[in-house]
N, C-alpha and C positions, 0 to 999 in steps of 0.2 A: 645330501651333498655338502654337509658341514663336517669339518675335521678340526677338533680342538687339540692343539699341541702346545704344551708349556714351553715358554722361551727361557733364555738363560737367566732372566731376572725374576722368574717365578710368576710372570703374568701369563695370559693365554691368548693365542691368536685363533680367532674363529675363521678358518679358511673356508671359502666357498668356491664351488666350481663355476665355470663360465661356459655357456653354450651359445654359439653364433650359428644361425641357420638362414641360408639363402639370402645373404645381405648383398645389396647393390648400392653403389654410390658413384655418382657422376659429377664431374666438375667441368662446366663449359662444354658439354658434349663428349668429354673424354671419360671412359669408364675407368675409374680408379679401383673399384671392387665389382666383381662380376660373379654373382651367385656364390659368395664365400660362405663356407661352413667350417666351424672349428669347435672342438670340444676340449676343455681343460678340466681335468678332475681336481677336486679339492686337494690342496696341499702339494700339487705337482708344479714343476717348472717346465714351461713350453717356450721354445725359441721359434720366432717367426724369421725364417731365413729366405733370402732372395736377393736378386740384383736390384740396383737403384731403380726406382720408379715402378716397382711391381705391386705396390699397395700396402706394404707392411705398416708404415706409420699411419696411414689412413685407417686401417683396421684397428690399430691400437687406439686411435682417437675415437672411433665409433664405440668401442668397448667402454672407454672412459666417459662417453657422453659429450665429448668436445665436437663431434660431428654427428649429425642426424642422418641415418641411412635413408635412401630413397625407397627401399623395400627390404623385407626380411626382419628377423627378430634377434634380440640379444637378451639373454637371461643371466643374472648373477645369483647363484644359489637357486632358490625356489621363486625368485622374484623376476618377473618380466620387466626389463628396464627400457626396452625399445621395441616398438612394433608399429603397425600402421596407425593405431590409435592410442599408443602409449609412448611417452618419452619422459623418463625420470632425469632430473637435473644432475649434473656431474657430482655436486656436493652431497647428493642424497643416495649415491650408489655404493658407498663404502668401498670406493676404488681409489687407491693412491697411485700417483704417476711421477716418475722421474724423467725429466725432459733431457734431450740430447745435450743442450748447452747448460743444464742444471738449473737455469732460471732463478738464481739467487738474487735477492735484492741487495745491491751494493751499499745502500745507505743504512741497512739494518744490521745489527750484530748477528752472530751465529744463533744465539738464543732466540732473538726476535724473528729470524727467518724460520726457525723450526716451529715457533709458536703461531706463525701466520695462519696455519690451517686449523687452529683450535679456537675460533672466536666464541664458541658457545660455552666454553668452560669458564668457571670462576678463576680468579687469579691464582689461588693456591693450587688448584687442580692443574691449571695450565703449567705452572712452574714445575710441578711434579712430573707431568707427562713429558715436558721438554727435557728435563734432567734424565729421565729414563731413556728417551730416544738417543740423546747424545752419548750416554754411557754405553748404550747398545752398540754404537758404531765407533766407540773408542775415542770420543772427543769431549769427554766430560769436563776437561779443564780448559776448554777453548771457547766457552759460551760467550764471553765478552768480546772476542776478537771480531774484526770485520772480515768478510769473505775474501777481500783482496789480499789480506795478509796470510792466507792459507795456501798450501800447495794444491796442485790440481787434484791429487788423490783425496786430500782433506775436504775440498769443496764438494767433490762427488759424494763423500760420506755425509756431508751436511744436507745435501739434496735428498739423500736416502733417508736420513733421520726425519726430515720434514714430511716425507711421504709416509713413514711408518708411525709417526706420532699420533695420528687419529685412529690407529689400530684398524687399518683397512682389512676387508675380507679378501681383496685381490690387489696385487701390486703390479703395475705396468712400468716397463723401463724401455725407453727409446734410445737405442745405440748408447748405452750408459757409459761406455769406456772409450768412445771414439776420440775424445779430446785429450786423452792421456798418451804419453810417449810409450814406446813398446814395453820397456822394462817395468814401468809403473803400472801399465795396463794389466800385465799378468799378475802382479802382486795384488792390486786392488780387486781384480776379478776373483782371485782365490779367497780374499777376505770376505767379499760380498757373497760369494757362493756358500761359504761356511756359515755366514750369518743367516741367510735366507733358508738354507737347509735346516738349520737349528730351529728357526721360528716355525717352519712348516707352513709358510704362507703360500697361497696360490700365486704364481708369478708367470707373467707373459712378457717376454722381452724381444725387442727387434734387433736384428743384427744382419750384416752382410758378410760376416766373418764365419766361415764354416767351423773353424777350430773352436771359436767361442760358443757357437751353437751346440756343438758336440760335447764340450766340457761342461756347460751349465745346464743344458736341457735334458730333463727326463724324457722328453719327446721333442721332435723337431717338425715344424710344419713348413714345408717348402712352398713358396709363393712364386708364381709366374704370371705376368700380364693380368694382375688383379684377381687371381684365383689361387686357392690352396690346392695344389696338385698331388701332394702326398703328406700325410702326417704319420709318423712312426717313431719308434725309439731310434737313437743314433745308430746302433748296431744294425738294425733292420734296414734303415735307410741307406747305409753304406753298402750293405751286402746285397740288397734287392731293390734298387731304385726302380720305380714303376715305369719310367719312360727313359728314352735315350737322352733327352735333354737333362733330366735330373741326374742321370749317371755321369754326364760330363760336367755338370755344375757342382756336384757334391763329391769332393775328393779328387785325387789324381786318377785318371782313367785312361786305359787303352780301349778303344772301340775297334774291334777287328772283324773284317768281313769273313764269312764262311758259309758253309752249307750244312744244315742240320739234318741228321737222320736219326730219329728216335731221341735218345738222350746224349748223343755225341755230335759235336760240330767239327768239321774238317777246317782247319785254319792254318795260317803260316807257322803257328807254333805246334802244329800237330793236332791230335784229337783232344778236344776240350769238353768235359762233361757239362751239361746244362741241367737246371733244376726242373724245367718243364719240357717234356718231350714234344717234338713237333717235326715239321719237315719244310724244306725250302731254303731260300736265301735269307740270311740273317746277319746282324751285327751282334757280337757278344761283348759283354763287359769283362775286361781283364784288368784287375787292380795290379799296380806295379809290383807289390810284394808277392804276387803269385807267379811272377816271371823270374825264372832261375837261369843264371848264366854259368856256363862251364867252358872248358877248353874245347875248341872246335873251329869250324870254318863256315858256319851258316850266316854269320853277321859280323859287322865291324862296330867296335865301340866308338861312338862319335863324341860323346861328352861324358865327363865324370864329375858329379857334384857331391862333395863330402860334407855332411851335416854334423859330424861328431858322433851322434847316436846311430846313424845309418848312412848309406851311400846310394845315390840314384845314378843309374847309367842310362844314357840314351843310345840305343843301338840301331844301326842301319841294316835292315834285312836285304837279302838279295833282290827282292822284288821292288825295293824302294820304300817299303813301309818302315816307319820309325816306331820303335817300341820302347817304353820306359820300364826299367826294372829297379826295384828298391830292395836293398839287402841290408840286414841289421849287422853290419860289420864295416871295418875299415876297407878302403878300396883294394880289390884283388886284381883289377884290370886297369889298364891305362888307355888313353886315347889311341886309336889305331889298332888295338889288339883284335885278333880274330876270335870269335866266341861261338859256342852253340847256345841256342835259346830254347827253353822248354817251359811248359805250364805245370805248376805244382800247387794248385789251389783246390778249393771245394767247388762243387757244381755251381755255375754262375748263371746269370740271366741273359736271355737273347731277345733281340728286338727285330721284328720283321722289317726288312729294308724298305718295303713299299709303304709302311705306315708313316704318315706325316703328322697326324694329330697328336696332341698331348692330352690324353683323357684325364678327367678328374677321377682320382681313386679314393677309396674309403680309407679310414684310419686302419693302420696295420700294426701288429705287435710281434715281437719275437715269441 
């Protein structure tokens, strides 16, 4: 479970995997984590994606050793760091963490902030390690500055340098870009992605932003109500969400009622192929890009949203159903236009309408 990858400065990062099994954590009678399992392979980046209050940050803190689980185990590489009778202190786990608010010390210089996590090194080694970390994040000339004199993006990179300076086996990031404005967020996200991919360090990061999870994550673990309900690559998660809730949470989704007979479902859009043959009443996932509009009289265009790179239409079907269509082109139709609507996608997934539970599913891959 160890992956040695040379970084840009000629050093090496000993990436190790993380395995969380059956973890429970309760605060004041409220279940924050409910039988959570997660596997992160060495050198991979995994996003923890879910709504507020689903347990993402608690799980990150359990991996870091900042919270002790009530039950279950956590292993970093071949070392068990948390179990019923084992608890390794955070500073001994070789796990670095970047907090949501970056947690920089305002009274310390940039260099001293980065050096804070290196108390066991002698002065010369500490200076070398700090310089390497700051160079790595592009702040080599700003070591004497106070954090308050830096931009938000620079402060975020200082926090990252501090987490990387001890050369951790695993890096944890809690909503690392949430304090940045939109334009800066995209820029810094790309810079950090390039850096972490180059280092090959095992990374787990928390986000509620689906785009961020899909862009940065080699895999995405979706959390709901304290449980990991699906872990998969972004493409697999988008194409085949395992529950209706995940389908509506991840990406723009039309969930349409129909009756399945074998591998076809009769819907308001006509016959739609499904990936798993069955029978009975279902709801199917139809992504907007699979909905094609043409001239006709089946529906009326209600809204037109132009994003530059594509256009989203909201159309009102004769039975009152509203369907979203996304087309990679400038608007062809205007509000009030009559259109025909059809399906032009791959076989999709269907959910039995009588199912109400959200089962926990195993890790899936493309």
